[in-house]
N, CA, C and O atoms as a Tripos MOL2 file, in Angstrom:
@<TRIPOS>MOLECULE
protein
  308   307    77     0     0
PROTEIN
NO_CHARGES

@<TRIPOS>ATOM
      1 N         -24.3220   28.3640  145.5320 N.3       1 MET1
      2 CA        -25.0620   28.7630  145.4970 C.3       1 MET1
      3 C         -26.1940   28.2580  144.0490 C.2       1 MET1
      4 O         -25.7490   28.8670  143.0760 O.2       1 MET1
      5 N         -27.3850   27.4350  143.6250 N.am      2 VAL2
      6 CA        -27.9150   27.1050  143.1460 C.3       2 VAL2
      7 C         -28.9540   28.2920  142.6780 C.2       2 VAL2
      8 O         -29.0780   28.4240  141.4610 O.2       2 VAL2
      9 N         -29.5770   29.0100  143.3780 N.am      3 CYS3
     10 CA        -30.5100   29.8720  143.4730 C.3       3 CYS3
     11 C         -30.4910   31.1170  144.3670 C.2       3 CYS3
     12 O         -31.4420   31.8750  144.5600 O.2       3 CYS3
     13 N         -29.4250   31.1950  144.8100 N.am      4 GLY4
     14 CA        -28.6450   32.2070  145.8260 C.3       4 GLY4
     15 C         -29.0870   32.7230  146.9700 C.2       4 GLY4
     16 O         -29.0480   33.8780  147.3950 O.2       4 GLY4
     17 N         -29.5800   31.5860  147.4940 N.am      5 TYR5
     18 CA        -30.2070   31.3220  148.9050 C.3       5 TYR5
     19 C         -29.8800   29.5540  149.5810 C.2       5 TYR5
     20 O         -30.0600   28.7070  148.7060 O.2       5 TYR5
     21 N         -29.5630   29.1290  150.5930 N.am      6 PRO6
     22 CA        -29.5910   27.9610  151.5210 C.3       6 PRO6
     23 C         -31.1790   27.4170  151.0420 C.2       6 PRO6
     24 O         -32.1830   28.0370  150.6900 O.2       6 PRO6
     25 N         -30.8840   25.9730  151.2090 N.am      7 PRO7
     26 CA        -32.2890   25.1110  151.2120 C.3       7 PRO7
     27 C         -32.9230   25.3370  152.6560 C.2       7 PRO7
     28 O         -33.9490   24.7320  152.9650 O.2       7 PRO7
     29 N         -32.3390   26.1590  153.4780 N.am      8 PHE8
     30 CA        -32.8690   25.9120  154.9710 C.3       8 PHE8
     31 C         -32.7590   27.0990  155.4140 C.2       8 PHE8
     32 O         -31.5840   27.4370  155.2700 O.2       8 PHE8
     33 N         -33.4520   28.0330  155.9480 N.am      9 TYR9
     34 CA        -33.9560   29.1330  156.4980 C.3       9 TYR9
     35 C         -34.4140   28.9400  157.9530 C.2       9 TYR9
     36 O         -35.2260   28.1170  158.3760 O.2       9 TYR9
     37 N         -33.5890   30.0500  158.7560 N.am     10 GLY10
     38 CA        -34.2930   30.3010  159.9690 C.3      10 GLY10
     39 C         -33.4160   31.7510  160.7140 C.2      10 GLY10
     40 O         -32.3130   32.2080  160.4160 O.2      10 GLY10
     41 N         -34.4630   32.2330  161.8240 N.am     11 ASN11
     42 CA        -33.6720   33.4380  162.2020 C.3      11 ASN11
     43 C         -32.7080   33.1030  163.1960 C.2      11 ASN11
     44 O         -32.6960   33.9430  164.0970 O.2      11 ASN11
     45 N         -31.6110   31.8470  163.4040 N.am     12 CYS12
     46 CA        -30.7990   32.1050  164.0640 C.3      12 CYS12
     47 C         -30.1650   30.4720  163.6200 C.2      12 CYS12
     48 O         -30.6440   29.5700  162.9330 O.2      12 CYS12
     49 N         -28.8400   30.6150  164.3940 N.am     13 GLU13
     50 CA        -28.1840   29.5600  163.4370 C.3      13 GLU13
     51 C         -28.5710   28.0040  164.0360 C.2      13 GLU13
     52 O         -28.4560   26.9830  163.3580 O.2      13 GLU13
     53 N         -29.0740   28.0410  165.5150 N.am     14 GLU14
     54 CA        -30.1910   26.8610  166.0460 C.3      14 GLU14
     55 C         -31.1350   26.4240  165.3970 C.2      14 GLU14
     56 O         -31.3930   25.2230  165.3140 O.2      14 GLU14
     57 N         -31.7960   27.3560  164.8360 N.am     15 GLU15
     58 CA        -33.0060   27.1760  164.0890 C.3      15 GLU15
     59 C         -32.6470   26.6090  162.9230 C.2      15 GLU15
     60 O         -33.4550   25.8350  162.4110 O.2      15 GLU15
     61 N         -31.7700   26.7840  162.4610 N.am     16 ILE16
     62 CA        -31.3880   26.7320  160.7600 C.3      16 ILE16
     63 C         -30.7020   24.9810  160.7670 C.2      16 ILE16
     64 O         -30.8660   24.0870  159.9380 O.2      16 ILE16
     65 N         -29.9590   24.9900  161.9770 N.am     17 VAL17
     66 CA        -29.3900   23.3150  162.1930 C.3      17 VAL17
     67 C         -30.7160   22.2400  162.5140 C.2      17 VAL17
     68 O         -30.7240   21.0900  162.0750 O.2      17 VAL17
     69 N         -31.7300   22.7660  163.2820 N.am     18 ASP18
     70 CA        -32.3690   22.1620  163.4280 C.3      18 ASP18
     71 C         -33.8640   21.6850  162.2820 C.2      18 ASP18
     72 O         -34.5850   20.6880  162.3240 O.2      18 ASP18
     73 N         -33.8780   22.9750  161.2660 N.am     19 LYS19
     74 CA        -34.4350   22.3940  159.8560 C.3      19 LYS19
     75 C         -33.3010   21.7750  158.9420 C.2      19 LYS19
     76 O         -33.6790   21.5700  157.7880 O.2      19 LYS19
     77 N         -32.1800   21.4860  159.1780 N.am     20 VAL20
     78 CA        -31.4430   21.5660  158.4520 C.3      20 VAL20
     79 C         -31.5060   19.0260  158.7120 C.2      20 VAL20
     80 O         -31.5050   18.1160  157.8840 O.2      20 VAL20
     81 N         -31.5470   19.0590  160.3230 N.am     21 LYS21
     82 CA        -31.5750   17.9600  160.9860 C.3      21 LYS21
     83 C         -33.3420   17.2450  160.5590 C.2      21 LYS21
     84 O         -33.4940   16.1770  159.9660 O.2      21 LYS21
     85 N         -34.3700   18.0500  160.9870 N.am     22 ASN22
     86 CA        -35.6950   17.4710  160.5420 C.3      22 ASN22
     87 C         -36.1130   17.9040  159.6540 C.2      22 ASN22
     88 O         -37.0450   17.1210  159.4720 O.2      22 ASN22
     89 N         -36.1900   18.8350  158.6160 N.am     23 SER23
     90 CA        -36.5390   19.1680  157.2690 C.3      23 SER23
     91 C         -36.7270   18.4070  156.3830 C.2      23 SER23
     92 O         -35.8050   17.5920  156.4310 O.2      23 SER23
     93 N         -37.8680   18.0090  154.9930 N.am     24 GLU24
     94 CA        -37.1220   18.0350  154.0510 C.3      24 GLU24
     95 C         -36.8520   18.8330  153.2130 C.2      24 GLU24
     96 O         -37.5690   19.8310  153.2820 O.2      24 GLU24
     97 N         -35.7810   18.8560  152.0630 N.am     25 VAL25
     98 CA        -35.7650   20.0240  151.1810 C.3      25 VAL25
     99 C         -36.6700   20.4440  150.7470 C.2      25 VAL25
    100 O         -37.4900   19.5800  150.4370 O.2      25 VAL25
    101 N         -37.0220   21.6620  150.5090 N.am     26 CYS26
    102 CA        -38.2400   22.0340  149.6890 C.3      26 CYS26
    103 C         -37.3960   23.3300  148.8370 C.2      26 CYS26
    104 O         -36.5200   24.1140  149.2020 O.2      26 CYS26
    105 N         -38.0700   23.1460  147.6280 N.am     27 PHE27
    106 CA        -37.5720   24.0440  146.6590 C.3      27 PHE27
    107 C         -38.9420   25.0030  145.7300 C.2      27 PHE27
    108 O         -39.2910   25.1760  144.5620 O.2      27 PHE27
    109 N         -39.3480   25.4080  147.0450 N.am     28 ASP28
    110 CA        -40.8560   26.3690  146.6650 C.3      28 ASP28
    111 C         -39.8620   27.9500  146.4080 C.2      28 ASP28
    112 O         -38.7870   28.2690  146.9150 O.2      28 ASP28
    113 N         -40.5990   28.5770  145.5840 N.am     29 GLY29
    114 CA        -40.1950   30.0270  145.1960 C.3      29 GLY29
    115 C         -39.6170   29.7750  143.8730 C.2      29 GLY29
    116 O         -39.0170   28.8030  143.4140 O.2      29 GLY29
    117 N         -40.0450   31.2020  143.2560 N.am     30 ASP30
    118 CA        -39.8110   31.4060  141.7180 C.3      30 ASP30
    119 C         -38.3010   31.2870  141.3700 C.2      30 ASP30
    120 O         -37.9480   31.2040  140.1940 O.2      30 ASP30
    121 N         -37.4400   31.2790  142.3620 N.am     31 GLU31
    122 CA        -35.8410   31.3330  141.9400 C.3      31 GLU31
    123 C         -35.9060   29.5620  141.4980 C.2      31 GLU31
    124 O         -35.0510   29.3140  140.6480 O.2      31 GLU31
    125 N         -36.5980   28.5380  141.8400 N.am     32 TRP32
    126 CA        -36.0120   27.2950  141.9530 C.3      32 TRP32
    127 C         -36.7940   26.4290  140.8390 C.2      32 TRP32
    128 O         -36.5420   25.2490  140.5930 O.2      32 TRP32
    129 N         -37.9400   27.3290  140.1060 N.am     33 ASN33
    130 CA        -38.6810   26.9230  139.0430 C.3      33 ASN33
    131 C         -37.6050   27.0330  137.7540 C.2      33 ASN33
    132 O         -37.9410   26.4600  136.7170 O.2      33 ASN33
    133 N         -36.5210   27.6410  137.7800 N.am     34 VAL34
    134 CA        -36.1210   27.5390  136.7550 C.3      34 VAL34
    135 C         -34.4210   26.6440  136.6710 C.2      34 VAL34
    136 O         -33.5320   26.6650  135.8200 O.2      34 VAL34
    137 N         -34.5610   25.9430  137.9540 N.am     35 VAL35
    138 CA        -33.4720   25.2880  138.0330 C.3      35 VAL35
    139 C         -33.6950   24.2550  137.4630 C.2      35 VAL35
    140 O         -34.8760   24.1470  137.1350 O.2      35 VAL35
    141 N         -32.8640   23.1720  137.1100 N.am     36 ASP36
    142 CA        -32.9470   22.1550  136.3100 C.3      36 ASP36
    143 C         -33.3870   21.0540  137.3830 C.2      36 ASP36
    144 O         -32.8060   21.1560  138.4640 O.2      36 ASP36
    145 N         -34.2940   20.0460  137.2680 N.am     37 ASN37
    146 CA        -34.9190   18.9620  138.0650 C.3      37 ASN37
    147 C         -33.3820   18.2350  138.2760 C.2      37 ASN37
    148 O         -33.2580   18.0710  139.4900 O.2      37 ASN37
    149 N         -32.3920   17.8290  137.6980 N.am     38 LYS38
    150 CA        -31.3810   17.1020  137.5830 C.3      38 LYS38
    151 C         -30.7920   17.4850  139.0430 C.2      38 LYS38
    152 O         -30.5730   16.6660  139.9350 O.2      38 LYS38
    153 N         -30.5890   18.8090  139.1160 N.am     39 VAL39
    154 CA        -30.0560   19.5320  140.1060 C.3      39 VAL39
    155 C         -30.9660   19.2420  141.4460 C.2      39 VAL39
    156 O         -30.5430   18.6800  142.4560 O.2      39 VAL39
    157 N         -32.0950   19.6610  141.2800 N.am     40 LYS40
    158 CA        -32.8700   19.3750  142.7480 C.3      40 LYS40
    159 C         -32.6300   18.2160  143.3660 C.2      40 LYS40
    160 O         -32.4130   18.0040  144.5590 O.2      40 LYS40
    161 N         -32.7030   17.2490  142.1700 N.am     41 ASP41
    162 CA        -32.4120   15.6400  142.2130 C.3      41 ASP41
    163 C         -31.1840   15.3830  143.2650 C.2      41 ASP41
    164 O         -31.2110   14.8120  144.3550 O.2      41 ASP41
    165 N         -29.8990   16.1120  142.4400 N.am     42 LEU42
    166 CA        -28.8380   16.2510  143.1310 C.3      42 LEU42
    167 C         -28.5070   16.5710  144.9150 C.2      42 LEU42
    168 O         -27.8540   15.9970  145.7870 O.2      42 LEU42
    169 N         -29.2390   17.6340  144.8530 N.am     43 ILE43
    170 CA        -29.3110   18.4640  146.5420 C.3      43 ILE43
    171 C         -29.9110   17.4280  147.0830 C.2      43 ILE43
    172 O         -29.2930   16.9010  148.0080 O.2      43 ILE43
    173 N         -31.3410   16.7880  146.6710 N.am     44 ARG44
    174 CA        -32.1290   15.8450  147.5890 C.3      44 ARG44
    175 C         -31.0200   14.6460  147.5020 C.2      44 ARG44
    176 O         -31.2290   13.8550  148.4210 O.2      44 ARG44
    177 N         -30.5770   14.4910  147.1790 N.am     45 MET45
    178 CA        -29.8850   12.6900  147.3070 C.3      45 MET45
    179 C         -28.1520   12.9670  148.2990 C.2      45 MET45
    180 O         -27.4660   12.1580  148.9240 O.2      45 MET45
    181 N         -27.9540   14.5380  148.0230 N.am     46 ILE46
    182 CA        -26.7590   14.8480  149.0820 C.3      46 ILE46
    183 C         -27.0260   15.2350  150.4550 C.2      46 ILE46
    184 O         -26.1660   15.2530  151.3350 O.2      46 ILE46
    185 N         -28.5880   15.6310  150.6540 N.am     47 LEU47
    186 CA        -29.0160   15.9540  151.6270 C.3      47 LEU47
    187 C         -30.0080   15.1510  152.4580 C.2      47 LEU47
    188 O         -30.6020   15.4790  153.4840 O.2      47 LEU47
    189 N         -30.0500   13.6630  151.5420 N.am     48 ASP48
    190 CA        -30.7010   12.9120  152.3200 C.3      48 ASP48
    191 C         -30.4580   12.2500  154.0710 C.2      48 ASP48
    192 O         -29.3120   12.0040  154.4460 O.2      48 ASP48
    193 N         -31.4080   12.0710  154.8130 N.am     49 LYS49
    194 CA        -30.6430   12.0030  156.2400 C.3      49 LYS49
    195 C         -30.2470   10.6740  156.7690 C.2      49 LYS49
    196 O         -29.7570   10.5320  157.8890 O.2      49 LYS49
    197 N         -30.5080    9.5470  155.8030 N.am     50 ASP50
    198 CA        -29.8150    9.0320  156.0950 C.3      50 ASP50
    199 C         -28.8810    8.4750  155.8220 C.2      50 ASP50
    200 O         -29.0330    8.0610  154.6730 O.2      50 ASP50
    201 N         -27.5940    8.0870  156.3490 N.am     51 PRO51
    202 CA        -26.5580    8.2180  155.7140 C.3      51 PRO51
    203 C         -25.9400    7.0770  154.8050 C.2      51 PRO51
    204 O         -24.9250    7.1460  154.1110 O.2      51 PRO51
    205 N         -26.8960    5.8970  155.0010 N.am     52 ALA52
    206 CA        -26.4180    5.1130  154.4920 C.3      52 ALA52
    207 C         -27.2720    5.4190  152.9230 C.2      52 ALA52
    208 O         -26.7040    4.6070  152.1920 O.2      52 ALA52
    209 N         -28.1140    6.0100  152.2170 N.am     53 LYS53
    210 CA        -28.7900    6.4990  151.0510 C.3      53 LYS53
    211 C         -28.0540    7.8050  150.5060 C.2      53 LYS53
    212 O         -27.9070    8.0690  149.3120 O.2      53 LYS53
    213 N         -27.6270    8.5540  151.5500 N.am     54 ARG54
    214 CA        -26.8130    9.6490  150.9490 C.3      54 ARG54
    215 C         -25.8350    9.4890  150.1100 C.2      54 ARG54
    216 O         -25.1200    8.4940  150.2270 O.2      54 ARG54
    217 N         -25.5860   10.4990  149.0230 N.am     55 LEU55
    218 CA        -24.7800   10.0400  148.3960 C.3      55 LEU55
    219 C         -23.3350   10.0090  148.5270 C.2      55 LEU55
    220 O         -23.2520   10.9600  149.3030 O.2      55 LEU55
    221 N         -22.1330    9.6390  148.3570 N.am     56 LYS56
    222 CA        -20.8940    9.3870  148.6950 C.3      56 LYS56
    223 C         -20.1780   10.6770  147.6570 C.2      56 LYS56
    224 O         -20.9420   11.3350  146.9500 O.2      56 LYS56
    225 N         -18.5540   10.9820  147.6440 N.am     57 SER57
    226 CA        -18.3770   12.1210  146.8590 C.3      57 SER57
    227 C         -18.1400   11.4180  145.6470 C.2      57 SER57
    228 O         -18.2320   12.1970  144.6990 O.2      57 SER57
    229 N         -17.9010   10.3820  145.3350 N.am     58 SER58
    230 CA        -17.5930    9.6080  144.1490 C.3      58 SER58
    231 C         -18.6610    9.4420  143.2690 C.2      58 SER58
    232 O         -18.5290    9.1830  142.0730 O.2      58 SER58
    233 N         -20.0680    9.6370  144.0470 N.am     59 GLU59
    234 CA        -21.3220    9.3020  143.5630 C.3      59 GLU59
    235 C         -21.8760   10.6600  142.8970 C.2      59 GLU59
    236 O         -22.5260   10.7040  141.8520 O.2      59 GLU59
    237 N         -21.5600   11.5910  143.5670 N.am     60 ILE60
    238 CA        -21.6840   13.2420  143.5550 C.3      60 ILE60
    239 C         -21.1240   13.3990  141.6590 C.2      60 ILE60
    240 O         -21.7170   13.4830  140.5830 O.2      60 ILE60
    241 N         -19.7120   13.3700  142.1000 N.am     61 LEU61
    242 CA        -19.3010   12.8600  140.4090 C.3      61 LEU61
    243 C         -19.4890   12.4190  139.6710 C.2      61 LEU61
    244 O         -19.1110   12.7810  138.5570 O.2      61 LEU61
    245 N         -20.0320   11.6120  139.8530 N.am     62 GLY62
    246 CA        -20.7560   10.7040  138.9750 C.3      62 GLY62
    247 C         -22.2070   11.1520  138.9430 C.2      62 GLY62
    248 O         -23.0130   10.3630  138.4490 O.2      62 GLY62
    249 N         -22.5200   11.9890  139.2770 N.am     63 HIS63
    250 CA        -24.2050   12.1150  138.9690 C.3      63 HIS63
    251 C         -24.0520   13.0060  137.2500 C.2      63 HIS63
    252 O         -23.1540   13.6460  136.7010 O.2      63 HIS63
    253 N         -25.6130   12.5530  136.8350 N.am     64 ASP64
    254 CA        -26.1490   13.1840  135.4100 C.3      64 ASP64
    255 C         -25.8420   14.2370  135.4470 C.2      64 ASP64
    256 O         -25.1100   14.6890  134.5660 O.2      64 ASP64
    257 N         -26.2020   14.8570  136.2800 N.am     65 TRP65
    258 CA        -25.8790   16.7210  135.6990 C.3      65 TRP65
    259 C         -24.8260   17.1450  135.7540 C.2      65 TRP65
    260 O         -24.3120   17.7380  134.8060 O.2      65 TRP65
    261 N         -24.1160   16.9020  137.1290 N.am     66 LEU66
    262 CA        -22.3690   17.2530  136.7820 C.3      66 LEU66
    263 C         -21.8000   16.3500  135.5680 C.2      66 LEU66
    264 O         -21.3570   17.0980  134.6970 O.2      66 LEU66
    265 N         -21.6860   15.1670  135.2730 N.am     67 VAL67
    266 CA        -21.0530   14.7420  134.2200 C.3      67 VAL67
    267 C         -21.7760   15.6140  132.8990 C.2      67 VAL67
    268 O         -21.0750   15.9800  131.9550 O.2      67 VAL67
    269 N         -23.1480   15.8770  132.9500 N.am     68 LEU68
    270 CA        -23.8510   16.5270  131.7620 C.3      68 LEU68
    271 C         -22.9300   17.9370  131.4090 C.2      68 LEU68
    272 O         -22.4470   18.1740  130.3010 O.2      68 LEU68
    273 N         -22.8170   18.7360  132.5160 N.am     69 ASN69
    274 CA        -22.3430   19.8830  132.6450 C.3      69 ASN69
    275 C         -20.7770   19.7970  132.3260 C.2      69 ASN69
    276 O         -20.3460   20.6680  131.5710 O.2      69 ASN69
    277 N         -19.8840   18.8490  132.8140 N.am     70 GLN70
    278 CA        -18.8860   18.7320  132.3560 C.3      70 GLN70
    279 C         -18.2990   18.6460  131.1530 C.2      70 GLN70
    280 O         -17.3680   19.3700  130.8030 O.2      70 GLN70
    281 N         -18.9010   17.6050  130.3470 N.am     71 GLU71
    282 CA        -18.8900   17.5660  129.2790 C.3      71 GLU71
    283 C         -19.3900   18.7770  128.1550 C.2      71 GLU71
    284 O         -18.8560   18.7190  127.0470 O.2      71 GLU71
    285 N         -20.3810   19.8550  128.4000 N.am     72 LYS72
    286 CA        -20.9770   20.9260  127.5930 C.3      72 LYS72
    287 C         -19.6040   21.8100  128.1750 C.2      72 LYS72
    288 O         -18.9670   22.2930  127.2390 O.2      72 LYS72
    289 N         -19.1890   22.0280  129.1620 N.am     73 ASN73
    290 CA        -17.5680   22.9560  129.5390 C.3      73 ASN73
    291 C         -16.6720   22.8600  128.7190 C.2      73 ASN73
    292 O         -16.0380   23.8180  128.2760 O.2      73 ASN73
    293 N         -16.4570   21.2890  128.3110 N.am     74 LYS74
    294 CA        -15.3060   20.6900  127.7160 C.3      74 LYS74
    295 C         -15.5690   21.2040  125.8560 C.2      74 LYS74
    296 O         -14.7640   21.2630  124.9270 O.2      74 LYS74
    297 N         -16.7740   21.4450  125.9140 N.am     75 LEU75
    298 CA        -17.1920   21.6270  124.2480 C.3      75 LEU75
    299 C         -17.0590   23.3110  124.0830 C.2      75 LEU75
    300 O         -17.0460   23.9940  123.0590 O.2      75 LEU75
    301 N         -16.9880   23.6010  125.1520 N.am     76 LYS76
    302 CA        -17.5370   25.2120  125.0780 C.3      76 LYS76
    303 C         -15.5170   25.7740  124.4600 C.2      76 LYS76
    304 O         -15.1010   26.2440  123.4010 O.2      76 LYS76
    305 N         -14.9280   25.4540  125.5570 N.am     77 ASN77
    306 CA        -13.5630   25.2560  125.5400 C.3      77 ASN77
    307 C         -12.6780   25.0470  124.1080 C.2      77 ASN77
    308 O         -11.4600   24.8750  124.1550 O.2      77 ASN77
@<TRIPOS>BOND
     1     1     2 1
     2     2     3 1
     3     3     4 2
     4     3     5 am
     5     5     6 1
     6     6     7 1
     7     7     8 2
     8     7     9 am
     9     9    10 1
    10    10    11 1
    11    11    12 2
    12    11    13 am
    13    13    14 1
    14    14    15 1
    15    15    16 2
    16    15    17 am
    17    17    18 1
    18    18    19 1
    19    19    20 2
    20    19    21 am
    21    21    22 1
    22    22    23 1
    23    23    24 2
    24    23    25 am
    25    25    26 1
    26    26    27 1
    27    27    28 2
    28    27    29 am
    29    29    30 1
    30    30    31 1
    31    31    32 2
    32    31    33 am
    33    33    34 1
    34    34    35 1
    35    35    36 2
    36    35    37 am
    37    37    38 1
    38    38    39 1
    39    39    40 2
    40    39    41 am
    41    41    42 1
    42    42    43 1
    43    43    44 2
    44    43    45 am
    45    45    46 1
    46    46    47 1
    47    47    48 2
    48    47    49 am
    49    49    50 1
    50    50    51 1
    51    51    52 2
    52    51    53 am
    53    53    54 1
    54    54    55 1
    55    55    56 2
    56    55    57 am
    57    57    58 1
    58    58    59 1
    59    59    60 2
    60    59    61 am
    61    61    62 1
    62    62    63 1
    63    63    64 2
    64    63    65 am
    65    65    66 1
    66    66    67 1
    67    67    68 2
    68    67    69 am
    69    69    70 1
    70    70    71 1
    71    71    72 2
    72    71    73 am
    73    73    74 1
    74    74    75 1
    75    75    76 2
    76    75    77 am
    77    77    78 1
    78    78    79 1
    79    79    80 2
    80    79    81 am
    81    81    82 1
    82    82    83 1
    83    83    84 2
    84    83    85 am
    85    85    86 1
    86    86    87 1
    87    87    88 2
    88    87    89 am
    89    89    90 1
    90    90    91 1
    91    91    92 2
    92    91    93 am
    93    93    94 1
    94    94    95 1
    95    95    96 2
    96    95    97 am
    97    97    98 1
    98    98    99 1
    99    99   100 2
   100    99   101 am
   101   101   102 1
   102   102   103 1
   103   103   104 2
   104   103   105 am
   105   105   106 1
   106   106   107 1
   107   107   108 2
   108   107   109 am
   109   109   110 1
   110   110   111 1
   111   111   112 2
   112   111   113 am
   113   113   114 1
   114   114   115 1
   115   115   116 2
   116   115   117 am
   117   117   118 1
   118   118   119 1
   119   119   120 2
   120   119   121 am
   121   121   122 1
   122   122   123 1
   123   123   124 2
   124   123   125 am
   125   125   126 1
   126   126   127 1
   127   127   128 2
   128   127   129 am
   129   129   130 1
   130   130   131 1
   131   131   132 2
   132   131   133 am
   133   133   134 1
   134   134   135 1
   135   135   136 2
   136   135   137 am
   137   137   138 1
   138   138   139 1
   139   139   140 2
   140   139   141 am
   141   141   142 1
   142   142   143 1
   143   143   144 2
   144   143   145 am
   145   145   146 1
   146   146   147 1
   147   147   148 2
   148   147   149 am
   149   149   150 1
   150   150   151 1
   151   151   152 2
   152   151   153 am
   153   153   154 1
   154   154   155 1
   155   155   156 2
   156   155   157 am
   157   157   158 1
   158   158   159 1
   159   159   160 2
   160   159   161 am
   161   161   162 1
   162   162   163 1
   163   163   164 2
   164   163   165 am
   165   165   166 1
   166   166   167 1
   167   167   168 2
   168   167   169 am
   169   169   170 1
   170   170   171 1
   171   171   172 2
   172   171   173 am
   173   173   174 1
   174   174   175 1
   175   175   176 2
   176   175   177 am
   177   177   178 1
   178   178   179 1
   179   179   180 2
   180   179   181 am
   181   181   182 1
   182   182   183 1
   183   183   184 2
   184   183   185 am
   185   185   186 1
   186   186   187 1
   187   187   188 2
   188   187   189 am
   189   189   190 1
   190   190   191 1
   191   191   192 2
   192   191   193 am
   193   193   194 1
   194   194   195 1
   195   195   196 2
   196   195   197 am
   197   197   198 1
   198   198   199 1
   199   199   200 2
   200   199   201 am
   201   201   202 1
   202   202   203 1
   203   203   204 2
   204   203   205 am
   205   205   206 1
   206   206   207 1
   207   207   208 2
   208   207   209 am
   209   209   210 1
   210   210   211 1
   211   211   212 2
   212   211   213 am
   213   213   214 1
   214   214   215 1
   215   215   216 2
   216   215   217 am
   217   217   218 1
   218   218   219 1
   219   219   220 2
   220   219   221 am
   221   221   222 1
   222   222   223 1
   223   223   224 2
   224   223   225 am
   225   225   226 1
   226   226   227 1
   227   227   228 2
   228   227   229 am
   229   229   230 1
   230   230   231 1
   231   231   232 2
   232   231   233 am
   233   233   234 1
   234   234   235 1
   235   235   236 2
   236   235   237 am
   237   237   238 1
   238   238   239 1
   239   239   240 2
   240   239   241 am
   241   241   242 1
   242   242   243 1
   243   243   244 2
   244   243   245 am
   245   245   246 1
   246   246   247 1
   247   247   248 2
   248   247   249 am
   249   249   250 1
   250   250   251 1
   251   251   252 2
   252   251   253 am
   253   253   254 1
   254   254   255 1
   255   255   256 2
   256   255   257 am
   257   257   258 1
   258   258   259 1
   259   259   260 2
   260   259   261 am
   261   261   262 1
   262   262   263 1
   263   263   264 2
   264   263   265 am
   265   265   266 1
   266   266   267 1
   267   267   268 2
   268   267   269 am
   269   269   270 1
   270   270   271 1
   271   271   272 2
   272   271   273 am
   273   273   274 1
   274   274   275 1
   275   275   276 2
   276   275   277 am
   277   277   278 1
   278   278   279 1
   279   279   280 2
   280   279   281 am
   281   281   282 1
   282   282   283 1
   283   283   284 2
   284   283   285 am
   285   285   286 1
   286   286   287 1
   287   287   288 2
   288   287   289 am
   289   289   290 1
   290   290   291 1
   291   291   292 2
   292   291   293 am
   293   293   294 1
   294   294   295 1
   295   295   296 2
   296   295   297 am
   297   297   298 1
   298   298   299 1
   299   299   300 2
   300   299   301 am
   301   301   302 1
   302   302   303 1
   303   303   304 2
   304   303   305 am
   305   305   306 1
   306   306   307 1
   307   307   308 2
@<TRIPOS>SUBSTRUCTURE
     1 MET1         2 RESIDUE 1 A MET
     2 VAL2         6 RESIDUE 1 A VAL
     3 CYS3        10 RESIDUE 1 A CYS
     4 GLY4        14 RESIDUE 1 A GLY
     5 TYR5        18 RESIDUE 1 A TYR
     6 PRO6        22 RESIDUE 1 A PRO
     7 PRO7        26 RESIDUE 1 A PRO
     8 PHE8        30 RESIDUE 1 A PHE
     9 TYR9        34 RESIDUE 1 A TYR
    10 GLY10       38 RESIDUE 1 A GLY
    11 ASN11       42 RESIDUE 1 A ASN
    12 CYS12       46 RESIDUE 1 A CYS
    13 GLU13       50 RESIDUE 1 A GLU
    14 GLU14       54 RESIDUE 1 A GLU
    15 GLU15       58 RESIDUE 1 A GLU
    16 ILE16       62 RESIDUE 1 A ILE
    17 VAL17       66 RESIDUE 1 A VAL
    18 ASP18       70 RESIDUE 1 A ASP
    19 LYS19       74 RESIDUE 1 A LYS
    20 VAL20       78 RESIDUE 1 A VAL
    21 LYS21       82 RESIDUE 1 A LYS
    22 ASN22       86 RESIDUE 1 A ASN
    23 SER23       90 RESIDUE 1 A SER
    24 GLU24       94 RESIDUE 1 A GLU
    25 VAL25       98 RESIDUE 1 A VAL
    26 CYS26      102 RESIDUE 1 A CYS
    27 PHE27      106 RESIDUE 1 A PHE
    28 ASP28      110 RESIDUE 1 A ASP
    29 GLY29      114 RESIDUE 1 A GLY
    30 ASP30      118 RESIDUE 1 A ASP
    31 GLU31      122 RESIDUE 1 A GLU
    32 TRP32      126 RESIDUE 1 A TRP
    33 ASN33      130 RESIDUE 1 A ASN
    34 VAL34      134 RESIDUE 1 A VAL
    35 VAL35      138 RESIDUE 1 A VAL
    36 ASP36      142 RESIDUE 1 A ASP
    37 ASN37      146 RESIDUE 1 A ASN
    38 LYS38      150 RESIDUE 1 A LYS
    39 VAL39      154 RESIDUE 1 A VAL
    40 LYS40      158 RESIDUE 1 A LYS
    41 ASP41      162 RESIDUE 1 A ASP
    42 LEU42      166 RESIDUE 1 A LEU
    43 ILE43      170 RESIDUE 1 A ILE
    44 ARG44      174 RESIDUE 1 A ARG
    45 MET45      178 RESIDUE 1 A MET
    46 ILE46      182 RESIDUE 1 A ILE
    47 LEU47      186 RESIDUE 1 A LEU
    48 ASP48      190 RESIDUE 1 A ASP
    49 LYS49      194 RESIDUE 1 A LYS
    50 ASP50      198 RESIDUE 1 A ASP
    51 PRO51      202 RESIDUE 1 A PRO
    52 ALA52      206 RESIDUE 1 A ALA
    53 LYS53      210 RESIDUE 1 A LYS
    54 ARG54      214 RESIDUE 1 A ARG
    55 LEU55      218 RESIDUE 1 A LEU
    56 LYS56      222 RESIDUE 1 A LYS
    57 SER57      226 RESIDUE 1 A SER
    58 SER58      230 RESIDUE 1 A SER
    59 GLU59      234 RESIDUE 1 A GLU
    60 ILE60      238 RESIDUE 1 A ILE
    61 LEU61      242 RESIDUE 1 A LEU
    62 GLY62      246 RESIDUE 1 A GLY
    63 HIS63      250 RESIDUE 1 A HIS
    64 ASP64      254 RESIDUE 1 A ASP
    65 TRP65      258 RESIDUE 1 A TRP
    66 LEU66      262 RESIDUE 1 A LEU
    67 VAL67      266 RESIDUE 1 A VAL
    68 LEU68      270 RESIDUE 1 A LEU
    69 ASN69      274 RESIDUE 1 A ASN
    70 GLN70      278 RESIDUE 1 A GLN
    71 GLU71      282 RESIDUE 1 A GLU
    72 LYS72      286 RESIDUE 1 A LYS
    73 ASN73      290 RESIDUE 1 A ASN
    74 LYS74      294 RESIDUE 1 A LYS
    75 LEU75      298 RESIDUE 1 A LEU
    76 LYS76      302 RESIDUE 1 A LYS
    77 ASN77      306 RESIDUE 1 A ASN
């Protein structure tokens, strides 16, 4: 979890599944104000409804945000 809760909310599992299938990812809420825009970009690309546009696992691993954070963690250790 990036901000403490999933990007889709519903009162029951069926409602959540419907939102996953039909809603746009929304980053409203104060919690998202402190989240790096590169993370939001990554989430949007992972959750793209069009499978042809959705990131593949190798593309996710090469995303700027993950690469930059891997480098930062290497420097800390």
